[in-house]
C-alpha positions, 0 to 999 in steps of 0.5 A: 498446538504442539505435538505431545512431548514437543516444544511450543505453546497451546493457544485457542481462539477464545484466548484471542477473542474472549466473550464480553457483553459487547463481543460474542463473536457469533457469526465470525469465521474464516477458512484455513488452507492447510498443507502438511505431512502426516505419517509420511504422506503429504496432504495439500490444500485441505480447507478447514472452516473456523468460527462460531455459529450465529447462535448466542453462546455457541462454541468455536469450531473446529474441535480443539483436539483436532487442531493441526499439530505444530510448534507455535509461539506467540509474542503479544504486546504484554511480553514487551513491557519492560521488566522495570515497569513490573518490578515493585521493589526498590532494592533487588538482589540476584545471583549472576551466572554466565551462559554460553552455548550456540543459541546464545552466541547467535543471539548476541551476534544478531543483537549486535548487528540489529542494535549496532552495539557489540555484545560480548556475553550473556548472563542469567540473574536469579532472584531469591524468589526463583525469578530469572532475569537476563543480562548482557555485557557490552564494551565492559559494562554488565547490566540486567534487563532491569536496565535495558531499554524497552526496545533492547529487551524486546530484541532479545526476547524475539531473537531467543524465541525465533532462534530456539524454535525448531524447523517448520515452527510458526511464530506470531508477533503482535506489533513488531515495530513497537518500541523500535526505531526504523533502523533497528526494525529494518535490521530485525526484519532482515535477520528474521526473514533470512532465518525463516527462509533457511529454517523453513519457519513461518513468522507472521507479525503485525505492524503499523509502520509504513516503512515495511512497505519498502521491504516487499522483497523480504516479507509477504505484506498483507493489509488488514482492513475492516469494511462494513463489519468484516475484516479483509486482507489485501495482498498488494500495497495500494495507495488506499493502504498507504492512506490508512497507515499515514493519513496522507494521500498518495497520487501515483499517476501524473498527467501533464496537459496544456492549460486549465481547460484540459485540467477541467477535462481530465478532472471530469474523466477522473471523476467518472472513473473514481480516479481523482484521488490517484491523479495529480495534474500538471500544466506545461503550456505550449504543445511543443513543451510536451515533447521536451518534458517527455524527453527529460523524463526518459533521460532521467530514467524515470518510470513512464508507466504512471505518467501521461502527456496529453495534447489538446489535439489541434497541433501535432495531431498526426503520428508523423507530426509527433515523430518530427517533434520528437526528432527535434528534442532527441538529437544526435546519432548515438544508439542511446538517442535512438533507444530514447526516441523509440521509447517515447513513441506512443507516449503522448496522447491527445483529445480527438478534435475534428480537423481544423477545430480548436478545443474551446470551439469544440467544447462550445459545440458539445454544450450547445448540442447536448440533449436537454432531457433531464437538465437542471437550471444550472446547465440550461443557463450555460446552454443559453449563454453559449447559444448567444455566442456564434462566432469568435475570432479568438477561439478561447472566447467560446468558453471565456465569454460564457463564464463572463456573461454568467459571472462564474469564476473560471475554475468552478465554471469550467467544471460545470461546462465539462459536466455538461459537455460530457453528456453529449454522445461525442464526448466519449470519442473525444476523450477516448485516448485518455480514458483507454490509457487511464482506465487499466492503470486506475483499476490496478491501483484500486483495492478489490475485496478478496473473493474468499476468507482463506488463510494459507498455512503450510 
């Protein structure tokens, strides 16, 4: 609330959380971390708890009279309703007067930039009942807010509120993006971000527009989500946050493998790490293609932190073999070539196969030697079919013939085979290079519940 005799609005929690038969708000609470200056003394990190007790009919705490003193403004959705929507008369009279001062000059300047429209003057229109409408002139045409678009009217309201507020003011805006197209919204955020930094104002707004996630250099983004009856604020824009905004899933991790057997292995690893929704898998065919693919990615300057290239493990299994393969795709003596080659080292991982063993042959070994305790019939039939296969000239048949014998389609069959193989004690060592890379990357993408409910206000 504002200090007595100073500008600002007086808002209380009950204005935003009115009681109703279905919403008493009992038990709601949050903690505010306050930093402020009082009588010349800086007070930092003062924690105050706000909320209501669990008892029905309890009052909000803290006591309103003890709230921090600050110039505050709140622009709700109701203030963005076009004037014409609430006007009942069909014949409107008013007297026009021109207004010119430094505040108006700045409003016109920023509005012209945001809406890409040259505004040259600002007017006030007073109706016989005392009600005042704003008006502007652009390219020789004068008109009042009755003729403004909803977005245009909102821009002038926001600019007036923000620009007239004194230093250190707090301005809250609900649904900033409402009635604005992307270009105007981006420019508005650019203006208020610069102004807030210059004048040390704190401007907090809500929005559902995905576009704002690209403006993290200008605004401090928080994602608010309700989980199990509580509201949490997440500091980073994770894939789950984008999914809530757009309904679309994003898969920031790209994993490249040789064939569908490797796809099934990666799917099993991702499932065990709860990472499936973050990963997209691509097949590149022959093992040598991994080096060509990696080289093209580096040459384009793409980010490698979310990309993984995996070999089956039966070819290019040593670091020297990998280095020789990289030498074939990075040719020349320019310094750039050596830089790319150095950046590529260690970027290709592999499954850890025993020497001289093919991938299918090793998976066959795992499933025929897996502990039988607790296995269901769907797994036991795979083991029985696998044990009938002892020697194959073509290593691919160690798995293909199991699926053929059981009449299982290949995609679902490979899934069941990997579920079974992962129960063998050697599985973790077999996939360790992939798991060790993937686990921290996935962990960084996951949203984690905040440890407290603190809101920082300075």
